[in-house]
C-alpha positions, 0 to 999 in steps of 0.5 A: 464894871460892865454893871457899873457902866450899864447903870451909867446909861440907865439915865438914857432910856426910852419910855414909849407911850403906845396909843391904841388909836382909832383909824380916823380920829387918832384917839385912845382906845376905849376899854370895855366897861361895865355900866357903872363904876364902883361909886355907882355912877354910870359909865358910858360904853360907847361915845362919839368922841373919845378923851384925848390926853391934853399935852399929848405923849410928851405931857405924860413922858415928863411925868415918868421916870424909870424906877431904881428897881427896874434899872438894877434888874435883868429886865431891858423892857417892861410894860404896864397897861393902865385902865383909867376911868376919865370923868366928865371934867377929863380927870382920871377918876380911878385907875386900874392896873390890867397888866403889871410889870413889877420892879416899881413901873406899875406904880410910876405908871399909876402916878403919872397917869394920875397927874394927866388931864384929858379932854372929856369923851363926848356922847350926844354933844354931852361930856361923859365919864368913859374907861380907856387903856393906856399901855406904857412902855419902859425900856432901857437903852444902851450905847453900843459896845457897853 
């Protein structure tokens, strides 16, 4: 019975998107990256302006949901870290899961990030490709006493 009550409240969850920010600009934290990506095009390692998620955290949260596998697990919290290559137009060109959580969370995180649009990174006044990391936290919340 307790598990049924818990599952009822799995709909009440919080997905925190933790942004690693630079102190002065509040931009996404840039991951170290190679000078070229798998397709052979140049990826900027140092940029003047980091990519920004258009619509902010709330835009990404709208695309996220708790996977059934996670809801039915004993886990209360899971963190997935996605590395994403943002192209010159601000589109996520490639993604890589740096830290897996399992229970369907990795797939939900990748799918959500791929749907996002970013302002492109800028170097010397021109848009450039760069890589950033996006940590996503999945957390179950329960009403007190359940």
